[in-house]
C-alpha positions, 0 to 999 in steps of 0.5 A: 504451504511449501517452504518457498511460499513461506519465504515469500510471505516472510519477505512480504511481511519483513518489507512492511514491518520496515515501512511501518516502522519508518512511517510511524516516526515521520513527525519525529524525523521532521523535528530531528531534521529541523525542517518546516512543513513545506520542506518536509512536504518535499521529502514526502514528494520525493518518496512518491517520485521514487516509487513512481520511478521504480514502477516504471522501470523495475518490471522492464528490468526483470527479464534482463536481470532476473527476479532474484537479482532485482529483488536483491537490488531493491532490498539493497537500496532500502538497506543503504538508505536506512544505514546512511542515517548513522550520521544526520544528513543534510537536507538535500541528502535527505531528499535523495535518501528518501527517494532511494528508500521509496525506489527500493520499497516500490521495486520490491513490491513489484517483484513480491506482488508479481511473485504472489500473482504467479503462485496464484496462477500456477498453483491455483491458489486464491491467496492474494487477499491472505498475502495482503493480510500478512502485509497488514500484520507487518505494518501493524508490527512495524508501527508498534516498533515505531510507537515504542521507539517514540515513547522511549525517545529512541533517536532516529540515528540509531533506530533507522540504521538498526532497521537497516541491519534487520533488513540486511538479515532478511536480505541474507535469508532471501539470498540463500532461502528463496527460489523465485517463481518464473513465467515464460513471459517474464523469462522471454521478456514478453511485450507489455500488453495494455488491455482495457481490463488492465486499464480498468483495474489500474484505475480501480487501484488508483481510486481505492488508494486515493480514497483510503489513503486520504481518509486515513491520513486525515483521520487523526487530524479530524478527531483532534480538531473537530472532536477535541480528541487528545493526540493519543486517542486520535490514533484510535480511528486509524488503528481500528481501520488497520485492524479490521482491514487486516482481519477481513483480508484473511477471509477475502479469498473465501469471500471471493470464492463464495460471491465472485471477485467482481460482484464482491468488488462492486458491493464492497466499493458501494459499502465503502462509499456509503460508510465514508459518506455517513461519516461526512453526513452524521459528524459525530465522534462515536459514529466516526470511530464506528465508521473507521471500523466499517470502512476497514471491513468494507474496503479491505478486500478491494485491492486484493481483488484488483491484484488477483484479477491482474494476475489473470491478465495476459502478458508479463506478470511483473510488468502488469503488476508494475502498471497497477502499482504505478497508478497506486503511486500516482494516487499517493502523489496526488492525494495530499495536494487535493485533500490539503486544498480541501482542508484549507479552503473548505473543511475537514469533513468535506475530505470524507465527502471527496473520498466517498465520491472517489469510492463510487468510481470503484462501483462504476469501474466494477460494472465495466470490468464485469462486461469484459470478464463476462460475469453476472453482476448483482444488483446492489 
């Protein structure tokens, strides 16, 4: 692996360390700001809106300003948003800062994932799963920092600015150390080519993010309220999922070569569906914990396959990735509204039934993709 690829991995890991560190302190942020649940829900809504906005425009701006300038701009957005917490913001200012933070992170993801796609396409390296495995390591590291800060009662107005300074260090390293990969389509500002396979891939990304994000979001609540786990033990489910999801991604490229991307997509989608359904069906604490681990193993390679196939599509790599990530942001936006209603009006276990049904769509979309990619589809 050459130096530039290592720099790209460093940027990728750094971004996810930052976001993992921030996400693990959301409940502390809510208490620090003194806002109620409804007001804090609007903060999370602004995060989704900022991400959607970045997905819509960053891919279009790359041909005009270049890959490196756009990466610098999006990283600056993250830095400014975090350092602004040196003083406790007003509620309306918090909404703006959270949208700026998500715009920066979402835009950085468009740039970084499109760069990874170019590496895979130009250098013949099937490394998208490995690349996202590094993302998972970053999230685990960031959450570790956040959990340590929580246990030490480290104040938000010190933690967030320090994370911003760490991001500034990564920014400086990136300026002097990273040479972006370019494609002729991105340099020439190629028109976005909306194709049926790209739509199917975007819908697959929507389905996996909707299912997994909501499965994960409610895991702690379910273990605490249904099985009377303590707050500390209730994190075991999500921790087991993240560990196995990250671990399997380091083998995802090997599995894709062995079985083929689309056959692997179909079968992992089916396994994800079945494991989620089993949690709903059995409703036992031990099986729930086992189920979290199994869902991580089954679903871990799905999104890397989607990104890998997206990198093979025609047109601008950056705009293709932005389109795929747009559906991801919509899933993050829609998910809490749907599952919140299910939890309130039906029950917590029914969320896992919903996630299982959504995962079944991955299988159907995989078969549809197979027809366009002209690969042999195994019988599940």
